[in-house]
Every structure is written in C-alpha cells, then in structure tokens.
C-alpha positions in Angstrom: 13.8 49.2 55.9 17.0 47.7 54.5 17.9 44.0 54.5 21.4 43.2 55.8 23.4 40.2 57.1 24.7 41.1 60.5 28.3 40.3 61.8 27.3 36.7 62.5 25.7 36.2 59.1 22.1 36.4 60.4 19.5 37.8 58.1 18.1 41.1 59.5 16.3 44.3 58.7 17.6 47.7 59.7 16.1 51.1 59.6 19.6 52.6 59.3 22.9 51.2 58.1 26.5 52.4 58.3 26.2 53.5 54.7 23.1 55.5 55.3 24.7 57.3 58.3 27.7 58.1 56.2 25.3 59.2 53.4 23.9 61.9 55.5 26.7 64.2 54.5 25.4 67.1 52.4 22.0 65.4 52.1 20.1 67.9 54.2 18.7 65.1 56.3 19.3 64.3 60.0 18.9 61.1 62.1 17.9 61.1 65.7 19.8 59.0 68.3 19.0 58.2 72.0 20.5 56.0 74.6 19.0 52.6 75.4 20.0 50.6 78.4 17.3 47.9 78.5 14.9 45.9 76.3 12.1 48.2 77.3 14.0 51.4 76.3 15.0 49.8 73.0 11.4 48.9 72.2 10.3 52.4 73.2 12.9 53.9 70.8 11.8 51.8 67.9 8.1 52.5 68.6 9.0 56.2 68.6 10.6 56.1 65.2 14.0 56.9 66.6 16.7 56.1 64.0 19.7 55.0 66.2 20.5 53.9 69.8 23.7 53.7 71.7 24.2 51.3 74.6 26.9 49.8 76.8 28.6 46.8 75.2 27.4 44.6 78.0 23.7 45.2 77.3 23.7 44.7 73.5 21.9 41.4 73.7 19.2 42.9 75.9 18.8 45.9 73.6 18.6 43.6 70.6 15.7 41.7 72.3 13.9 45.0 72.5 14.5 46.0 68.9 15.8 43.9 66.0 15.5 46.8 63.6 17.2 49.8 65.1 20.8 50.7 64.4 22.7 49.9 67.6 26.1 51.3 68.5 28.0 49.6 71.4 30.1 51.8 73.7 33.2 49.6 74.4 35.1 51.7 77.0 33.0 50.7 80.1 33.8 47.1 80.7 37.2 47.3 82.2 39.1 47.2 78.9 42.7 48.1 79.4 44.7 47.1 76.4 44.0 47.5 72.7 43.5 43.8 72.5 40.8 44.0 75.3 39.1 46.8 73.3 39.2 44.7 70.1 37.8 41.7 71.8 34.9 43.7 73.3 34.2 45.2 69.8 33.9 41.8 68.2 31.7 40.4 71.0 29.4 43.4 70.6 29.2 42.9 66.8 28.5 39.2 67.3 25.7 40.1 69.8 24.0 42.2 67.2 25.6 45.7 67.3 26.0 47.5 64.0 28.9 49.7 65.1 31.1 50.6 68.2 32.1 53.8 69.8 35.2 54.6 71.7 36.7 57.7 73.3 40.2 56.2 73.2 43.0 57.7 71.2 43.5 57.6 67.5 45.6 54.4 67.6 42.6 52.5 69.0 40.3 53.8 66.3 42.9 52.9 63.6 43.2 49.4 64.9 39.4 48.8 65.0 38.9 50.3 61.5 41.8 48.2 60.1 40.1 45.0 61.5 36.9 45.9 59.6 35.0 47.2 62.7 32.6 50.2 61.9 33.9 52.6 64.5 32.8 56.0 65.9 35.1 58.3 67.8 34.3 60.8 70.5 35.6 64.4 70.5 34.9 67.6 72.5 34.1 67.0 76.1 34.8 63.4 77.2 33.2 62.7 80.6 36.0 60.3 81.7 38.5 63.1 81.2 36.4 65.8 82.9 39.1 66.5 85.6 41.6 67.1 82.8 39.2 69.6 81.3 38.9 71.4 84.7 35.3 70.2 85.1 32.2 69.9 82.9 32.5 72.6 80.2 32.2 73.2 76.5 35.4 72.4 74.5 36.5 74.7 71.6 35.4 78.1 72.8 38.7 79.9 72.1 40.6 79.9 68.9 43.5 77.7 70.1 41.2 75.1 71.5 39.0 75.1 68.4 42.0 74.6 66.2 43.2 71.7 68.3 39.7 70.2 68.0 39.8 70.6 64.2 43.1 68.7 64.1 41.6 66.0 66.2 38.7 65.6 63.7 41.2 65.3 60.9 43.3 62.7 62.7 40.1 60.7 63.6 38.9 60.8 60.0 42.3 59.6 58.8 42.3 56.8 61.3 39.1 55.4 59.7 36.2 56.5 61.9 32.9 56.8 59.9 31.2 59.0 62.5 32.1 61.0 65.7 30.1 61.9 68.8 30.6 65.6 69.3 29.9 66.5 73.0 29.6 70.1 74.3 31.3 71.7 71.3 30.1 75.3 70.6 27.4 75.2 68.0 29.2 77.7 65.7 32.4 75.5 65.8 30.6 72.3 64.9 28.6 74.1 62.2 32.0 74.9 60.5 33.4 71.5 61.0 30.5 69.3 59.9 30.7 70.1 56.2 34.5 69.8 56.2 34.7 66.3 57.5 33.6 63.0 55.8 32.6 61.6 59.2 29.0 61.9 60.3 28.8 64.3 63.2 26.6 63.3 66.2 25.7 66.3 68.3 25.3 65.9 72.1 24.9 69.4 73.3 26.7 70.8 70.3 24.0 72.6 68.4 21.7 71.6 65.5 24.1 71.7 62.5 25.1 68.1 62.8 24.2 65.0 60.9 22.7 63.2 63.9 21.0 64.7 67.0 21.7 62.8 70.2 20.2 63.0 73.7 20.0 60.6 76.7 16.5 59.1 77.3 17.0 59.6 81.0 17.6 63.3 80.6 14.6 64.2 78.4 12.2 61.9 80.3 13.0 63.2 83.8 14.9 60.2 85.0 18.1 62.0 85.7 18.7 63.8 89.0 20.6 66.5 87.2 19.6 67.4 83.7 22.4 69.0 81.6 21.9 72.4 80.1 21.6 71.1 76.5 18.6 69.0 77.5 15.2 69.7 79.0 13.1 67.3 81.1 9.5 67.6 80.1 8.2 64.7 81.9 8.6 62.6 85.1 8.6 59.0 83.7 9.6 57.4 87.0 6.7 58.9 89.0 4.2 58.8 86.2 4.7 55.1 85.7 5.0 54.3 89.4 1.3 55.0 89.9 0.2 53.0 86.8 -2.4 54.4 84.5 -3.8 56.7 87.2 -0.4 58.2 87.8 0.1 58.7 84.0 -3.2 60.6 83.7 -2.2 62.8 86.7 1.2 63.4 85.2 0.0 65.8 82.5 1.1 69.4 82.8 1.4 72.3 80.4 5.0 73.2 80.0 6.4 75.8 77.5 8.9 74.6 75.0 12.2 76.5 75.5 14.0 78.4 72.9 17.8 77.9 72.6 19.4 79.7 75.6 22.9 78.8 74.9 25.0 78.4 71.7 25.3 74.7 72.6 21.6 74.1 73.3 19.7 71.3 71.7 16.0 71.7 70.8 14.4 68.7 72.3 11.1 68.1 74.1 8.9 65.4 75.6 5.3 65.7 74.5 2.1 63.5 74.6 1.9 60.3 72.5 -0.3 61.8 69.8 1.2 61.8 66.3 1.3 65.1 64.6 2.7 66.3 61.2 4.0 69.6 62.6 5.2 70.7 66.0 5.0 74.5 66.4 7.3 76.5 68.7 4.5 77.2 71.1 3.8 75.2 74.3 2.8 71.6 73.9 1.4 69.5 76.7 3.9 67.2 78.3 3.4 63.7 79.8 5.9 61.2 81.2 6.4 59.1 78.1 9.4 58.8 75.8 8.8 61.4 73.1 11.3 63.5 71.2 10.6 66.5 69.1 13.2 68.4 67.0 12.0 71.1 64.7 9.2 69.6 62.7 10.0 66.0 63.5 7.9 64.2 66.1 9.0 61.1 67.9 6.8 59.2 70.4 6.8 55.8 72.1 4.7 53.5 74.2 3.6 54.2 77.7 0.8 56.7 76.9 -2.8 55.5 77.1 -3.5 56.6 73.5 -5.9 59.5 74.1 -5.4 62.3 71.6 -3.8 65.5 73.1 -2.8 68.0 70.5 -1.8 71.7 70.7 -3.3 74.4 68.5 -2.3 74.0 64.8 -1.2 70.4 65.1 -2.7 67.9 62.7 -3.2 64.2 63.6 -1.0 62.0 61.5 -2.6 59.3 59.4 
C-alpha cells in the first residue's frame, strides 16, 4: 500500500500508482484490471485483490465509495463531451472525484492536451467500439502487415503525446507481444493476448452478466441468477466447468472459480460459482458473494 495525496489534496492509500503502472515495463510483473460500474463492483474488485478498475467518469464518486484504495481510471468519452475543452473539464472533474487517471479513445491531439495539463492519461488503440462501423464490424486490428505497421505508428504517436499507458483491444497477440517491449507505455490487453503489462476484462463478461460474451472472455458463472435466489440460489449455482485453453491468438486466459483462496491454479477444471473471481496463470482473484465454504480442485493448496 502506498500513501498518496489525491488530486484534491486528500490523504489516501493506493494499491497501485501511476508510477507503479509505468514501472511494470521490463519487470516481469503484471497487474489485473476489471471494470467497475457501482459501489458493489468496486468493493468486490478490492476484496478480490484486483489491482486496477476502470469506470465511466460519471460514476467515479460511487466507485470510490466502494473502494478508497484501488487505482481508478475514468473513461471520459461517454458523457456527451464534444470539444477538447469539454474533455478537459470532464477529466478534471473525474480527478477531483477521486480518479487516479483518465482514458480516452480520442485522437492524439486530445491526449497531448490532457498530458500537457498534468492529467495522467491512457490512450486506446486497436479496435475501438465507437468506430466499429469504420472497421467493418467487430474484428481484430493489425492482422496484416500494413495494418500492423499503421498500428505501430499510432503507438509511437500516442507515446510522444504523453500517454503513460494504452488500452490495447483486439490486437493479435503476436503483434502486441512485439510492441509491448518497444514502447514506454504500459500496455493493457483486452483480448490481445497475455504479453502485456496489464490484463483487462469486463466483470460483466466473466461473471455471466453479459448477453453476448466476447471470444476473448469466458463466462464461468451466472451471477445474476445465482444471486437472485439468495444463498439457496448460490449453492445451486455450482457446476463443474472445464477451464478452456487459448483457442485464438487473441484469447485471454481468464476464469471464474469458487471463493476459496489457493496458491496455485492448475490448468485442469476448477469448480465454478457465480461470484467475482478472476484467475490468470498462477494468480487467483476472488471476491465477496460466496458463502465461504472451501471448494478446491486437486492439487490446490488453501492460502494462509
């Protein structure tokens, strides 16, 4: 835990800082990030040991009520901002409400303005959902040589503009694996393989809340229905589901498992329950919502 003073000068503790995100480069360590849209989801992420959350700018105060310690990034493109001044105003409101950084999918000039004003800013490259029609639909970006070269130039421009990190969405894993060690920005993989500085998934996707789960995620629980029936529903929501291996070059290894702490998660099939739990390689993340009974798979050791 690191003591900081937030943008408004308030004394605070953070699990992660801008400096520690930037310091991931070449360290061999990775952080884990999920979305949080409410006080409850932020509290669940903190209880799970998640390192970072991203939320809409409008809900930063609510997310901060759920967690005073997590690193919070505010997405500032979703509140009707039109001009660069609008974007800047939303960025400062977000920081004042407790955000640690902001993220924007706007062009380089927007990132440059934010960075010049002292705002810790993340960019967004690869597939950008708002521009999906321009991409010809939802698809990976950078699969051919020309597109990969264009993508690399965009990384360079974003870095020069002052971004300290970049969300990398639906970029082929091999492409991002080549880019990550060649940029000073922390890379945040959303469906772009495991060779990034931060692994990112939506809580709604991995917990079964989404009507359509993207290919880079797997739903291993049904939080909505498990919680709807209270404790009885939660007990009935247990099912044995195999953990998938990567089926695509842009697949992300993530899984929802029971709320039992373990030191090692093997590749074999864990049991799944509708609670917020994220596993990546040998890292286990779990959160509140489970009744606490121990449910481990063969070879797992209870954590102290």
